[in-house]
C-alpha positions in Angstrom: -120.9 -133.9 -113.0 -123.9 -132.2 -114.6 -125.5 -135.5 -115.4 -125.2 -136.5 -111.7 -126.4 -133.1 -110.6 -129.5 -133.6 -112.7 -130.0 -137.2 -111.7 -128.1 -138.5 -108.7 -129.2 -142.1 -109.6 -127.5 -142.0 -113.0 -125.2 -144.9 -112.5 -123.6 -144.7 -115.9 -122.6 -141.2 -115.2 -121.3 -142.1 -111.8 -119.3 -145.0 -113.1 -117.8 -142.9 -115.9 -116.9 -140.2 -113.3 -115.3 -142.8 -111.0 -113.3 -144.0 -114.0 -112.3 -140.4 -114.9 -111.2 -139.8 -111.3 -109.3 -143.1 -111.2 -107.4 -142.6 -114.5 -106.8 -138.9 -114.6 -103.8 -137.0 -113.1 -104.6 -134.7 -110.2 -104.0 -131.5 -112.2 -107.1 -132.3 -114.4 -109.2 -133.3 -111.4 -108.2 -137.0 -111.0 -108.3 -138.3 -107.4 -108.5 -141.7 -105.9 -110.4 -140.2 -103.0 -113.1 -138.9 -105.4 -113.2 -142.2 -107.2 -113.8 -144.0 -104.0 -116.6 -141.5 -103.1 -118.3 -142.3 -106.4 -118.0 -146.0 -105.8 -119.6 -145.6 -102.4 -122.5 -143.7 -103.9 -122.9 -146.4 -106.6 -122.9 -149.1 -103.9 -125.9 -147.5 -102.3 -127.8 -147.9 -105.5 -126.3 -151.0 -107.1 -124.1 -153.1 -104.8 -122.5 -155.2 -107.6 -121.6 -152.3 -109.8 -120.3 -150.4 -106.8 -118.2 -153.3 -105.7 -116.9 -153.7 -109.2 -115.9 -150.0 -109.4 -114.4 -150.2 -105.9 -112.5 -153.3 -107.0 -111.1 -151.5 -110.1 -110.0 -148.6 -108.0 -108.3 -150.8 -105.5 -106.5 -152.7 -108.3 -105.3 -149.4 -109.8 -103.9 -148.6 -106.3 -102.3 -152.0 -106.1 -104.5 -152.7 -103.0 -105.4 -156.2 -104.1 -106.6 -157.3 -100.6 -109.1 -154.5 -100.7 -110.3 -155.5 -104.2 -110.8 -159.1 -103.1 -112.6 -157.9 -99.9 -115.0 -155.7 -101.9 -116.3 -158.7 -103.8 -116.1 -161.1 -100.8 -118.2 -158.6 -98.8 -120.7 -158.4 -101.5 -121.1 -162.1 -101.7 -121.6 -162.3 -97.9 -124.4 -159.7 -98.1 -126.0 -161.2 -101.2 -124.9 -164.7 -102.3 -126.9 -164.4 -105.5 -124.5 -161.8 -106.9 -122.7 -164.4 -108.9 -120.8 -161.9 -111.0 -118.8 -161.2 -107.9 -117.4 -164.7 -108.2 -116.1 -163.8 -111.6 -114.5 -160.7 -110.3 -112.7 -162.6 -107.6 -111.4 -165.0 -110.2 -110.5 -162.1 -112.5 -108.5 -160.4 -109.7 -106.7 -163.6 -108.9 -105.9 -164.3 -112.5 -104.6 -160.8 -113.2 -102.6 -160.4 -110.0 -101.4 -163.9 -109.2 -102.8 -163.6 -105.7 -105.2 -165.9 -103.9 -105.1 -168.3 -106.8 -106.9 -171.1 -105.0 -109.8 -168.7 -104.1 -109.9 -167.4 -107.6 -110.0 -170.9 -109.0 -112.8 -171.9 -106.7 -114.8 -168.7 -107.5 -114.5 -169.2 -111.2 -115.5 -172.9 -110.9 -118.6 -171.8 -109.0 -119.3 -169.1 -111.5 -119.2 -171.6 -114.3 -122.1 -173.6 -112.7 -124.4 -170.7 -113.5 -125.8 -169.2 -116.6 -124.8 -165.5 -116.7 -127.1 -162.8 -117.8 -126.2 -160.6 -120.8 -124.8 -158.0 -118.4 -122.5 -160.5 -116.7 -119.1 -161.8 -118.0 -119.5 -164.7 -120.4 -118.7 -168.3 -119.6 -116.0 -168.0 -122.2 -114.2 -165.3 -120.3 -114.6 -167.3 -117.1 -112.9 -170.3 -118.8 -110.2 -168.0 -120.1 -109.5 -166.5 -116.6 -109.5 -170.0 -115.1 -106.9 -170.9 -117.7 -104.9 -167.9 -116.6 -104.9 -169.2 -113.0 -103.8 -172.7 -114.0 -101.1 -171.2 -116.1 -99.9 -169.1 -113.2 -99.8 -172.3 -111.2 -97.7 -173.9 -113.9 -100.4 -176.5 -114.5 -100.5 -176.5 -118.3 -102.9 -179.3 -119.0 -105.8 -177.8 -117.2 -104.9 -174.4 -118.5 -105.0 -175.7 -122.1 -108.4 -177.3 -121.5 -109.8 -174.1 -120.1 -108.5 -172.0 -123.1 -109.9 -174.6 -125.4 -113.3 -174.4 -123.6 -113.2 -170.6 -123.9 -112.5 -170.8 -127.7 -115.2 -173.4 -128.1 -117.7 -171.0 -126.5 -116.4 -167.9 -128.3 -114.2 -168.5 -131.3 -113.4 -164.8 -131.5 -111.9 -164.6 -128.0 -108.4 -163.7 -129.2 -106.9 -163.6 -125.7 -107.7 -167.3 -125.2 -106.3 -168.2 -128.6 -103.1 -166.3 -127.8 -102.8 -167.8 -124.4 -103.3 -171.3 -125.9 -100.6 -170.6 -128.5 -98.3 -169.4 -125.7 -98.6 -172.8 -124.0 -97.3 -174.6 -127.1 
């Protein structure tokens, strides 16, 4: 709070505060309402980070449609925010909802070269593998996990998922 009071544009502090509000019980100051308020303030300064924080809050609330909408809205406003494509795929892969949209978003994300601040292509392949696995389509899932491991041999989640397919 003090960091934000000193510098309202301190996005790291705002993101940390939103996470605190989201994860903490009410008796120590946690509040989804306060978390959403921080996400709104972040969106004013950094739309992608704000949408990501908003999406995380919505996932914690099991409001998956709202999480998808946060990133879809961002893409409509700024199609160059390719990390939003990853987030749509991530939500689909982790919730089992809107799998076709998640698949399409990750495939589109994989056509770009992400910056150092964006999720790696290895993680995108891993999440696409999750989607195929959720669809009971094991051959494409296996190929995506293998692609993830080829890009990042230390991606344990992909190696574990590949082992689970066998």
